[in-house]
The first five atom37 places (N, CA, C, CB, O) and aatype in JSON, in Angstrom:
{
  "aatype": [20, 20, 20, 20, 20, 20, 20, 20, 20, 20, 20, 20, 20, 20, 20, 20, 20, 20, 20, 20, 20, 20, 20, 20, 20, 20, 20, 20, 20, 20, 20, 20, 20, 20, 20, 20, 20, 20, 20, 20, 20, 20, 20, 20, 20, 20, 20, 20, 20, 20, 20, 20, 20, 20, 20, 20, 20, 20, 20, 20, 20, 20, 20, 20, 20, 20, 20, 20, 20, 20, 20, 20, 20, 20, 20, 20, 20, 20, 20, 20, 20, 20, 20, 20, 20, 20, 20, 20, 20, 20, 20, 20, 20, 20, 20, 20, 20, 20, 20, 20, 20, 20, 20, 20, 20, 20, 20, 20, 20, 20, 20, 20, 20, 20, 20, 20, 20, 20, 20, 20, 20, 20, 20, 20, 20, 20],
  "atom_mask": [
    [1, 1, 1, 1, 1],
    [1, 1, 1, 1, 1],
    [1, 1, 1, 1, 1],
    [1, 1, 1, 1, 1],
    [1, 1, 1, 1, 1],
    [1, 1, 1, 1, 1],
    [1, 1, 1, 1, 1],
    [1, 1, 1, 1, 1],
    [1, 1, 1, 1, 1],
    [1, 1, 1, 1, 1],
    [1, 1, 1, 1, 1],
    [1, 1, 1, 1, 1],
    [1, 1, 1, 1, 1],
    [1, 1, 1, 1, 1],
    [1, 1, 1, 1, 1],
    [1, 1, 1, 1, 1],
    [1, 1, 1, 1, 1],
    [1, 1, 1, 1, 1],
    [1, 1, 1, 1, 1],
    [1, 1, 1, 1, 1],
    [1, 1, 1, 1, 1],
    [1, 1, 1, 1, 1],
    [1, 1, 1, 1, 1],
    [1, 1, 1, 1, 1],
    [1, 1, 1, 1, 1],
    [1, 1, 1, 1, 1],
    [1, 1, 1, 1, 1],
    [1, 1, 1, 1, 1],
    [1, 1, 1, 1, 1],
    [1, 1, 1, 1, 1],
    [1, 1, 1, 1, 1],
    [1, 1, 1, 1, 1],
    [1, 1, 1, 1, 1],
    [1, 1, 1, 1, 1],
    [1, 1, 1, 1, 1],
    [1, 1, 1, 1, 1],
    [1, 1, 1, 1, 1],
    [1, 1, 1, 1, 1],
    [1, 1, 1, 1, 1],
    [1, 1, 1, 1, 1],
    [1, 1, 1, 1, 1],
    [1, 1, 1, 1, 1],
    [1, 1, 1, 1, 1],
    [1, 1, 1, 1, 1],
    [1, 1, 1, 1, 1],
    [1, 1, 1, 1, 1],
    [1, 1, 1, 1, 1],
    [1, 1, 1, 1, 1],
    [1, 1, 1, 1, 1],
    [1, 1, 1, 1, 1],
    [1, 1, 1, 1, 1],
    [1, 1, 1, 1, 1],
    [1, 1, 1, 1, 1],
    [1, 1, 1, 1, 1],
    [1, 1, 1, 1, 1],
    [1, 1, 1, 1, 1],
    [1, 1, 1, 1, 1],
    [1, 1, 1, 1, 1],
    [1, 1, 1, 1, 1],
    [1, 1, 1, 1, 1],
    [1, 1, 1, 1, 1],
    [1, 1, 1, 1, 1],
    [1, 1, 1, 1, 1],
    [1, 1, 1, 1, 1],
    [1, 1, 1, 1, 1],
    [1, 1, 1, 1, 1],
    [1, 1, 1, 1, 1],
    [1, 1, 1, 1, 1],
    [1, 1, 1, 1, 1],
    [1, 1, 1, 1, 1],
    [1, 1, 1, 1, 1],
    [1, 1, 1, 1, 1],
    [1, 1, 1, 1, 1],
    [1, 1, 1, 1, 1],
    [1, 1, 1, 1, 1],
    [1, 1, 1, 1, 1],
    [1, 1, 1, 1, 1],
    [1, 1, 1, 1, 1],
    [1, 1, 1, 1, 1],
    [1, 1, 1, 1, 1],
    [1, 1, 1, 1, 1],
    [1, 1, 1, 1, 1],
    [1, 1, 1, 1, 1],
    [1, 1, 1, 1, 1],
    [1, 1, 1, 1, 1],
    [1, 1, 1, 1, 1],
    [1, 1, 1, 1, 1],
    [1, 1, 1, 1, 1],
    [1, 1, 1, 1, 1],
    [1, 1, 1, 1, 1],
    [1, 1, 1, 1, 1],
    [1, 1, 1, 1, 1],
    [1, 1, 1, 1, 1],
    [1, 1, 1, 1, 1],
    [1, 1, 1, 1, 1],
    [1, 1, 1, 1, 1],
    [1, 1, 1, 1, 1],
    [1, 1, 1, 1, 1],
    [1, 1, 1, 1, 1],
    [1, 1, 1, 1, 1],
    [1, 1, 1, 1, 1],
    [1, 1, 1, 1, 1],
    [1, 1, 1, 1, 1],
    [1, 1, 1, 1, 1],
    [1, 1, 1, 1, 1],
    [1, 1, 1, 1, 1],
    [1, 1, 1, 1, 1],
    [1, 1, 1, 1, 1],
    [1, 1, 1, 1, 1],
    [1, 1, 1, 1, 1],
    [1, 1, 1, 1, 1],
    [1, 1, 1, 1, 1],
    [1, 1, 1, 1, 1],
    [1, 1, 1, 1, 1],
    [1, 1, 1, 1, 1],
    [1, 1, 1, 1, 1],
    [1, 1, 1, 1, 1],
    [1, 1, 1, 1, 1],
    [1, 1, 1, 1, 1],
    [1, 1, 1, 1, 1],
    [1, 1, 1, 1, 1],
    [1, 1, 1, 1, 1],
    [1, 1, 1, 1, 1],
    [1, 1, 1, 1, 1],
    [1, 1, 1, 1, 1],
    [1, 1, 1, 1, 1]
  ],
  "atom_positions": [
    [[47.95, -27.61, -10.07], [46.76, -26.91, -10.54], [46.15, -27.69, -11.7], [47.09, -25.46, -10.97], [46.86, -28.15, -12.6]],
    [[44.84, -27.82, -11.68], [44.1, -28.4, -12.81], [42.95, -27.49, -13.17], [43.58, -29.81, -12.47], [42.32, -26.89, -12.31]],
    [[42.69, -27.4, -14.46], [41.59, -26.6, -14.96], [40.65, -27.52, -15.72], [42.09, -25.44, -15.86], [41.07, -28.25, -16.62]],
    [[39.38, -27.48, -15.36], [38.39, -28.34, -16.0], [37.3, -27.48, -16.61], [37.79, -29.35, -14.99], [36.49, -26.87, -15.91]],
    [[37.28, -27.44, -17.93], [36.28, -26.66, -18.65], [35.08, -27.52, -18.99], [36.88, -26.05, -19.93], [35.2, -28.72, -19.23]],
    [[33.93, -26.9, -19.01], [32.69, -27.58, -19.38], [31.7, -26.58, -19.95], [32.08, -28.32, -18.16], [31.93, -25.37, -19.9]],
    [[30.6, -27.1, -20.48], [29.54, -26.24, -20.98], [29.45, -26.14, -22.49], [29.72, -24.91, -20.43], [28.53, -25.51, -23.01]],
    [[30.4, -26.75, -23.19], [30.33, -26.72, -24.64], [29.2, -27.58, -25.15], [31.64, -27.19, -25.23], [28.57, -28.33, -24.39]],
    [[28.94, -27.46, -26.44], [27.88, -28.26, -27.05], [27.52, -27.72, -28.4], [26.66, -28.3, -26.17], [28.23, -26.9, -28.98]],
    [[26.4, -28.21, -28.91], [25.88, -27.8, -30.21], [24.77, -26.78, -30.02], [25.37, -29.03, -31.02], [23.84, -27.0, -29.25]],
    [[24.87, -25.67, -30.73], [23.88, -24.62, -30.62], [23.66, -24.01, -32.0], [24.32, -23.53, -29.6], [24.57, -23.99, -32.83]],
    [[22.47, -23.52, -32.23], [22.18, -22.86, -33.5], [22.72, -21.43, -33.5], [20.67, -22.85, -33.78], [22.89, -20.81, -32.45]],
    [[22.99, -20.95, -34.68], [23.44, -19.57, -34.81], [22.44, -18.63, -34.14], [23.64, -19.19, -36.31], [21.22, -18.8, -34.27]],
    [[22.96, -17.65, -33.43], [22.12, -16.74, -32.68], [21.86, -17.17, -31.25], [20.84, -16.58, -33.39], [21.33, -16.39, -30.45]],
    [[22.22, -18.39, -30.94], [21.99, -18.92, -29.6], [23.08, -18.54, -28.62], [21.88, -20.4, -29.66], [23.99, -17.77, -28.94]],
    [[22.96, -19.1, -27.42], [23.88, -18.77, -26.33], [24.38, -20.03, -25.65], [23.21, -17.86, -25.31], [23.72, -21.07, -25.65]],
    [[25.57, -19.91, -25.08], [26.14, -20.95, -24.23], [26.91, -20.27, -23.12], [27.05, -21.91, -25.04], [27.4, -19.15, -23.28]],
    [[27.03, -20.96, -22.0], [27.88, -20.48, -20.93], [28.91, -21.55, -20.59], [27.06, -20.09, -19.68], [28.55, -22.66, -20.2]],
    [[30.15, -21.22, -20.75], [31.24, -22.12, -20.41], [31.68, -21.86, -18.97], [32.43, -21.96, -21.38], [31.64, -20.73, -18.48]],
    [[32.09, -22.93, -18.32], [32.63, -22.82, -16.96], [34.0, -23.48, -16.92], [31.67, -23.46, -15.92], [34.27, -24.43, -17.67]],
    [[34.83, -22.99, -16.06], [36.15, -23.59, -15.88], [36.45, -23.59, -14.37], [37.27, -22.82, -16.69], [36.57, -22.54, -13.74]],
    [[36.57, -24.79, -13.83], [36.85, -24.93, -12.41], [38.35, -25.1, -12.19], [36.09, -26.12, -11.81], [38.99, -25.94, -12.82]],
    [[38.89, -24.3, -11.32], [40.31, -24.3, -10.96], [40.49, -25.14, -9.72], [40.84, -22.85, -10.73], [39.91, -24.85, -8.68]],
    [[41.29, -26.19, -9.82], [41.59, -27.03, -8.67], [43.03, -26.81, -8.27], [41.32, -28.53, -8.98], [43.95, -27.03, -9.05]],
    [[43.22, -26.37, -7.04], [44.57, -26.09, -6.58], [44.56, -24.89, -5.66], [45.53, -25.86, -7.76], [43.51, -24.43, -5.21]],
    [[45.74, -24.4, -5.41], [45.85, -23.28, -4.48], [45.87, -21.95, -5.22], [47.1, -23.43, -3.64], [46.31, -21.85, -6.36]],
    [[45.39, -20.94, -4.53], [45.58, -19.55, -4.93], [44.94, -19.17, -6.26], [47.03, -19.25, -5.0], [45.57, -18.54, -7.11]],
    [[43.69, -19.55, -6.44], [42.96, -19.15, -7.66], [43.02, -17.64, -7.85], [41.48, -19.61, -7.59], [43.22, -17.16, -8.97]],
    [[42.85, -16.9, -6.78], [42.8, -15.44, -6.88], [44.16, -14.82, -7.19], [42.26, -14.86, -5.6], [44.26, -13.61, -7.38]],
    [[45.19, -15.63, -7.26], [46.52, -15.12, -7.63], [46.74, -15.13, -9.13], [47.6, -15.94, -6.96], [47.77, -14.65, -9.6]],
    [[45.8, -15.67, -9.87], [45.95, -15.83, -11.31], [44.98, -14.97, -12.1], [45.76, -17.27, -11.69], [43.8, -14.86, -11.77]],
    [[45.5, -14.37, -13.16], [44.6, -13.91, -14.2], [44.05, -15.14, -14.89], [45.31, -12.96, -15.21], [44.74, -16.15, -15.01]],
    [[42.81, -15.06, -15.33], [42.16, -16.19, -16.0], [41.71, -15.77, -17.39], [40.97, -16.71, -15.17], [41.31, -14.63, -17.62]],
    [[41.78, -16.71, -18.31], [41.41, -16.37, -19.67], [40.79, -17.53, -20.41], [42.59, -15.87, -20.41], [40.87, -18.69, -20.0]],
    [[40.19, -17.18, -21.52], [39.66, -18.16, -22.46], [40.32, -17.95, -23.81], [38.11, -18.05, -22.58], [40.53, -16.83, -24.27]],
    [[40.64, -19.06, -24.43], [41.21, -19.07, -25.77], [40.42, -20.08, -26.59], [42.74, -19.42, -25.76], [39.68, -20.89, -26.03]],
    [[40.57, -20.04, -27.89], [39.87, -21.02, -28.71], [40.73, -21.4, -29.91], [38.51, -20.49, -29.17], [41.6, -20.65, -30.34]],
    [[40.45, -22.58, -30.42], [41.15, -23.06, -31.6], [40.15, -23.75, -32.51], [42.31, -24.02, -31.22], [39.56, -24.77, -32.17]],
    [[39.97, -23.16, -33.67], [39.09, -23.73, -34.69], [39.86, -24.73, -35.54], [38.48, -22.6, -35.58], [41.09, -24.67, -35.61]],
    [[39.16, -25.64, -36.18], [39.84, -26.63, -37.02], [40.72, -25.98, -38.07], [38.82, -27.54, -37.7], [40.26, -25.12, -38.83]],
    [[41.96, -26.39, -38.12], [42.88, -25.87, -39.13], [43.41, -24.48, -38.86], [42.21, -25.87, -40.42], [44.11, -23.9, -39.69]],
    [[43.1, -23.95, -37.69], [43.55, -22.59, -37.36], [44.38, -22.59, -36.09], [42.35, -21.64, -37.21], [44.38, -23.56, -35.33]],
    [[45.08, -21.5, -35.88], [45.88, -21.36, -34.68], [45.0, -20.98, -33.49], [47.0, -20.31, -34.88], [43.9, -20.43, -33.65]],
    [[45.51, -21.28, -32.31], [44.8, -20.89, -31.11], [44.77, -19.37, -31.03], [45.46, -21.49, -29.84], [45.74, -18.7, -31.37]],
    [[43.63, -18.82, -30.57], [43.51, -17.37, -30.48], [42.9, -16.95, -29.14], [42.67, -16.84, -31.63], [42.15, -17.69, -28.52]],
    [[43.25, -15.76, -28.75], [42.74, -15.18, -27.52], [41.27, -14.84, -27.66], [43.55, -13.93, -27.14], [40.83, -14.34, -28.7]],
    [[40.5, -15.1, -26.6], [39.08, -14.75, -26.57], [38.83, -13.65, -25.54], [38.21, -15.98, -26.26], [38.34, -12.57, -25.87]],
    [[39.17, -13.94, -24.29], [38.88, -12.99, -23.21], [39.75, -13.32, -22.0], [37.38, -13.02, -22.82], [40.2, -14.46, -21.83]],
    [[39.97, -12.31, -21.16], [40.72, -12.51, -19.93], [40.16, -11.6, -18.85], [42.23, -12.25, -20.15], [39.54, -10.58, -19.13]],
    [[40.39, -12.0, -17.61], [39.87, -11.26, -16.47], [40.94, -11.2, -15.39], [38.57, -11.92, -15.93], [41.67, -12.16, -15.15]],
    [[41.02, -10.04, -14.75], [42.04, -9.84, -13.72], [41.76, -10.66, -12.47], [42.14, -8.38, -13.37], [40.67, -11.22, -12.31]],
    [[42.74, -10.72, -11.61], [42.66, -11.56, -10.41], [41.42, -11.24, -9.57], [43.91, -11.39, -9.57], [40.76, -12.15, -9.06]],
    [[41.12, -9.98, -9.44], [39.98, -9.58, -8.61], [38.66, -9.59, -9.38], [40.21, -8.2, -8.04], [37.59, -9.53, -8.79]],
    [[38.77, -9.67, -10.7], [37.57, -9.6, -11.55], [37.18, -8.19, -11.93], [36.43, -10.25, -10.85], [36.14, -7.98, -12.56]],
    [[38.0, -7.23, -11.56], [37.64, -5.83, -11.81], [37.72, -5.46, -13.28], [38.54, -4.93, -11.01], [36.87, -4.73, -13.79]],
    [[38.74, -5.96, -13.94], [38.96, -5.59, -15.35], [38.9, -6.81, -16.26], [40.31, -4.89, -15.51], [39.28, -7.92, -15.89]],
    [[38.41, -6.55, -17.46], [38.31, -7.63, -18.45], [38.89, -7.16, -19.78], [36.84, -8.07, -18.63], [38.96, -5.96, -20.06]],
    [[39.29, -8.12, -20.58], [39.87, -7.85, -21.89], [39.23, -8.82, -22.89], [41.43, -8.0, -21.87], [38.99, -9.98, -22.57]],
    [[38.98, -8.33, -24.09], [38.35, -9.15, -25.12], [39.02, -8.96, -26.46], [36.86, -8.82, -25.22], [39.57, -7.9, -26.77]],
    [[38.98, -10.02, -27.25], [39.32, -9.85, -28.65], [38.21, -8.99, -29.27], [39.48, -11.25, -29.4], [37.03, -9.13, -28.92]],
    [[38.59, -8.12, -30.16], [37.63, -7.16, -30.7], [36.37, -7.81, -31.26], [38.29, -6.33, -31.78], [35.27, -7.29, -31.09]],
    [[36.51, -8.94, -31.93], [35.36, -9.56, -32.59], [34.37, -10.15, -31.6], [35.84, -10.64, -33.54], [33.25, -10.5, -31.98]],
    [[34.77, -10.26, -30.34], [33.88, -10.83, -29.33], [33.27, -9.79, -28.39], [34.63, -11.83, -28.52], [32.37, -10.09, -27.61]],
    [[33.75, -8.58, -28.48], [33.21, -7.54, -27.61], [31.72, -7.35, -27.87], [33.95, -6.2, -27.83], [31.27, -7.27, -29.01]],
    [[30.97, -7.29, -26.8], [29.53, -7.1, -26.91], [28.76, -8.4, -27.04], [29.24, -6.25, -28.08], [27.55, -8.42, -26.83]],
    [[29.45, -9.49, -27.38], [28.77, -10.79, -27.5], [29.18, -11.73, -26.37], [29.08, -11.43, -28.85], [28.36, -12.51, -25.88]],
    [[30.44, -11.66, -25.97], [30.96, -12.56, -24.95], [31.22, -11.78, -23.67], [32.24, -13.27, -25.43], [31.61, -10.61, -23.71]],
    [[31.01, -12.44, -22.53], [31.29, -11.83, -21.23], [32.04, -12.83, -20.36], [29.98, -11.38, -20.54], [31.57, -13.94, -20.13]],
    [[33.2, -12.42, -19.89], [33.97, -13.25, -18.98], [33.72, -12.77, -17.56], [35.49, -13.22, -19.32], [33.63, -11.56, -17.31]],
    [[33.62, -13.7, -16.64], [33.44, -13.36, -15.23], [34.1, -14.45, -14.39], [31.92, -13.22, -14.87], [34.47, -15.51, -14.89]],
    [[34.24, -14.17, -13.11], [34.83, -15.16, -12.23], [34.2, -15.06, -10.86], [36.36, -14.99, -12.13], [33.72, -14.0, -10.46]],
    [[34.21, -16.18, -10.16], [33.74, -16.24, -8.79], [34.87, -16.82, -7.95], [32.42, -17.11, -8.66], [35.12, -18.03, -7.97]],
    [[35.56, -15.96, -7.23], [36.72, -16.41, -6.46], [36.34, -17.26, -5.25], [37.53, -15.21, -6.0], [37.19, -17.91, -4.65]],
    [[35.06, -17.27, -4.9], [34.63, -18.14, -3.81], [34.39, -19.57, -4.3], [33.35, -17.59, -3.16], [34.35, -20.52, -3.52]],
    [[34.22, -19.7, -5.62], [33.97, -21.01, -6.22], [35.13, -21.49, -7.09], [32.71, -20.98, -7.04], [35.06, -22.55, -7.7]],
    [[36.19, -20.69, -7.14], [37.35, -21.04, -7.98], [36.92, -21.34, -9.42], [38.08, -22.25, -7.4], [37.37, -22.31, -10.03]],
    [[36.07, -20.5, -9.94], [35.49, -20.76, -11.26], [35.5, -19.49, -12.11], [34.05, -21.29, -11.13], [35.25, -18.39, -11.62]],
    [[35.8, -19.67, -13.37], [35.7, -18.6, -14.35], [34.67, -19.02, -15.4], [37.1, -18.29, -15.0], [34.56, -20.19, -15.74]],
    [[33.94, -18.04, -15.89], [32.85, -18.29, -16.82], [33.07, -17.51, -18.12], [31.49, -17.92, -16.2], [33.75, -16.49, -18.14]],
    [[32.47, -18.02, -19.17], [32.4, -17.29, -20.43], [30.98, -17.4, -20.95], [33.44, -17.85, -21.47], [30.55, -18.45, -21.43]],
    [[30.25, -16.31, -20.86], [28.9, -16.25, -21.42], [29.01, -15.82, -22.87], [27.99, -15.27, -20.61], [29.56, -14.77, -23.18]],
    [[28.49, -16.65, -23.75], [28.57, -16.38, -25.18], [27.18, -16.23, -25.75], [29.34, -17.51, -25.91], [26.37, -17.15, -25.7]],
    [[26.91, -15.06, -26.29], [25.61, -14.76, -26.89], [25.77, -14.48, -28.38], [24.95, -13.55, -26.19], [26.88, -14.25, -28.86]],
    [[24.67, -14.51, -29.09], [24.67, -14.22, -30.53], [25.75, -15.02, -31.25], [24.89, -12.71, -30.77], [26.53, -14.48, -32.03]],
    [[25.78, -16.29, -30.97], [26.83, -17.13, -31.53], [26.71, -17.24, -33.05], [26.8, -18.52, -30.89], [25.62, -17.23, -33.61]],
    [[27.88, -17.35, -33.68], [27.97, -17.44, -35.13], [28.68, -18.74, -35.49], [28.71, -16.21, -35.72], [29.44, -19.27, -34.68]],
    [[28.45, -19.25, -36.69], [29.16, -20.48, -37.09], [30.67, -20.35, -36.96], [28.8, -20.82, -38.53], [31.35, -21.33, -36.66]],
    [[31.2, -19.16, -37.18], [32.65, -18.96, -37.08], [33.16, -18.99, -35.64], [33.03, -17.65, -37.72], [34.37, -18.93, -35.41]],
    [[32.26, -19.08, -34.68], [32.67, -19.26, -33.29], [32.93, -20.74, -32.97], [31.59, -18.71, -32.34], [33.39, -21.07, -31.87]],
    [[32.65, -21.61, -33.91], [32.9, -23.03, -33.7], [34.38, -23.28, -33.45], [32.41, -23.84, -34.92], [35.23, -22.9, -34.26]],
    [[34.68, -23.92, -32.33], [36.07, -24.14, -31.94], [36.1, -24.94, -30.64], [36.83, -22.79, -31.78], [35.08, -25.14, -29.98]],
    [[37.28, -25.4, -30.3], [37.51, -25.91, -28.96], [37.94, -24.72, -28.1], [38.6, -27.07, -28.95], [38.86, -23.99, -28.45]],
    [[37.26, -24.55, -26.99], [37.54, -23.43, -26.1], [38.34, -23.94, -24.9], [36.21, -22.75, -25.64], [37.98, -24.93, -24.25]],
    [[39.42, -23.24, -24.62], [40.32, -23.6, -23.54], [40.36, -22.49, -22.49], [41.73, -23.88, -24.07], [40.39, -21.31, -22.82]],
    [[40.38, -22.89, -21.24], [40.63, -21.89, -20.21], [42.1, -21.97, -19.81], [39.7, -22.11, -18.97], [42.75, -23.0, -19.95]],
    [[42.59, -20.86, -19.31], [43.99, -20.76, -18.94], [44.13, -19.91, -17.69], [44.82, -20.19, -20.09], [43.32, -19.03, -17.42]],
    [[45.19, -20.19, -16.95], [45.52, -19.42, -15.76], [46.96, -18.96, -15.87], [45.29, -20.24, -14.46], [47.84, -19.74, -16.23]],
    [[47.2, -17.7, -15.57], [48.56, -17.2, -15.67], [48.83, -16.17, -14.59], [48.82, -16.59, -17.05], [48.05, -15.24, -14.39]],
    [[49.94, -16.34, -13.91], [50.29, -15.43, -12.82], [50.75, -14.06, -13.33], [51.37, -16.05, -11.97], [50.87, -13.12, -12.54]],
    [[51.0, -13.95, -14.62], [51.38, -12.65, -15.18], [50.2, -11.68, -15.21], [51.95, -12.81, -16.58], [50.37, -10.47, -15.25]],
    [[49.0, -12.26, -15.2], [47.82, -11.41, -15.16], [47.1, -11.28, -16.49], [48.2, -10.07, -14.7], [47.62, -11.65, -17.54]],
    [[45.91, -10.76, -16.42], [45.01, -10.74, -17.56], [45.51, -9.87, -18.71], [43.67, -10.25, -17.12], [45.36, -10.24, -19.88]],
    [[46.11, -8.74, -18.39], [46.55, -7.85, -19.48], [47.63, -8.55, -20.32], [47.1, -6.51, -18.91], [47.63, -8.45, -21.55]],
    [[48.54, -9.24, -19.65], [49.56, -9.98, -20.39], [48.94, -11.09, -21.21], [50.61, -10.55, -19.44], [49.33, -11.33, -22.35]],
    [[47.96, -11.77, -20.63], [47.31, -12.87, -21.33], [46.63, -12.39, -22.61], [46.29, -13.54, -20.42], [46.49, -13.16, -23.56]],
    [[46.21, -11.14, -22.63], [45.49, -10.61, -23.78], [46.41, -10.16, -24.91], [44.63, -9.46, -23.35], [45.93, -9.82, -25.99]],
    [[47.7, -10.16, -24.69], [48.63, -9.67, -25.71], [48.74, -10.65, -26.86], [50.01, -9.4, -25.1], [48.8, -11.86, -26.65]],
    [[48.77, -10.13, -28.05], [48.86, -10.97, -29.24], [50.1, -11.84, -29.2], [48.87, -10.11, -30.5], [51.21, -11.36, -28.93]],
    [[49.92, -13.12, -29.45], [51.05, -14.03, -29.51], [51.53, -14.58, -28.19], [52.16, -13.37, -30.15], [52.46, -15.38, -28.15]],
    [[50.91, -14.16, -27.11], [51.32, -14.66, -25.79], [50.5, -15.88, -25.45], [51.15, -13.56, -24.7], [49.3, -15.79, -25.22]],
    [[51.15, -17.04, -25.41], [50.47, -18.29, -25.1], [51.2, -19.08, -24.02], [50.33, -19.14, -26.35], [50.87, -20.24, -23.77]],
    [[52.18, -18.46, -23.38], [53.0, -19.17, -22.41], [52.33, -19.13, -21.04], [54.41, -18.55, -22.34], [52.88, -18.6, -20.07]],
    [[51.14, -19.7, -20.98], [50.36, -19.68, -19.74], [50.93, -20.65, -18.72], [48.9, -20.01, -20.02], [51.56, -21.66, -19.07]],
    [[50.71, -20.34, -17.46], [51.13, -21.27, -16.41], [50.37, -22.59, -16.49], [50.93, -20.63, -15.03], [50.94, -23.66, -16.3]],
    [[49.07, -22.49, -16.77], [48.22, -23.69, -16.79], [47.17, -23.58, -17.88], [47.55, -23.9, -15.42], [46.61, -22.51, -18.13]],
    [[46.92, -24.72, -18.54], [45.87, -24.83, -19.55], [44.91, -25.93, -19.15], [46.48, -25.11, -20.96], [45.3, -26.95, -18.59]],
    [[43.63, -25.71, -19.46], [42.66, -26.77, -19.34], [42.62, -27.58, -20.62], [41.28, -26.21, -19.01], [43.3, -27.24, -21.59]],
    [[41.83, -28.64, -20.64], [41.77, -29.53, -21.79], [40.84, -29.07, -22.89], [41.37, -30.88, -21.36], [40.93, -29.58, -24.01]],
    [[39.97, -28.16, -22.62], [39.12, -27.64, -23.67], [37.74, -28.25, -23.71], [39.77, -27.84, -24.97], [37.53, -29.39, -23.27]],
    [[36.82, -27.49, -24.24], [35.45, -27.94, -24.44], [35.0, -27.48, -25.82], [34.5, -27.41, -23.32], [35.25, -26.34, -26.21]],
    [[34.34, -28.37, -26.56], [33.99, -28.1, -27.94], [32.68, -27.34, -28.04], [33.91, -29.4, -28.74], [31.67, -27.72, -27.44]],
    [[32.72, -26.27, -28.79], [31.52, -25.49, -29.11], [31.29, -25.57, -30.61], [31.66, -23.99, -28.64], [32.17, -25.25, -31.4]],
    [[30.1, -26.02, -30.99], [29.75, -26.12, -32.39], [28.51, -25.28, -32.63], [29.52, -27.59, -32.81], [27.48, -25.48, -31.99]],
    [[28.62, -24.34, -33.56], [27.51, -23.47, -33.89], [27.04, -23.79, -35.3], [27.91, -21.97, -33.77], [27.79, -23.65, -36.26]],
    [[25.81, -24.22, -35.42], [25.27, -24.59, -36.72], [24.56, -23.4, -37.35], [24.31, -25.78, -36.6], [23.99, -22.55, -36.67]],
    [[24.6, -23.37, -38.67], [23.98, -22.24, -39.38], [22.52, -22.53, -39.7], [24.73, -21.93, -40.67], [21.84, -21.69, -40.29]]
  ]
}
């Protein structure tokens, strides 16, 4: 399995970006999918996760209402729509796939994912 994230870039505060993560391999729909981020000098943190079918989603509280995770199982792709971006959203964003499912992926301190992508940099200027 390989995960390839894209869509990062430089955006002004208040702007939007949409990240994509393409899953290469078998059984995309068998995995919960998630996004995590790591800001300079900080630990990696959970952003959002989505269940195998896409029915349920989970978010870190600070991102609720601004970020939306979705997936297209016909395209083996998971997305993260980010609106109302703030300078503190600046980070490298990583997608992850885990057979334990989205709810487990959302638990604090759980980073033992089956697969990680390489990340895409999002920079929000003030």
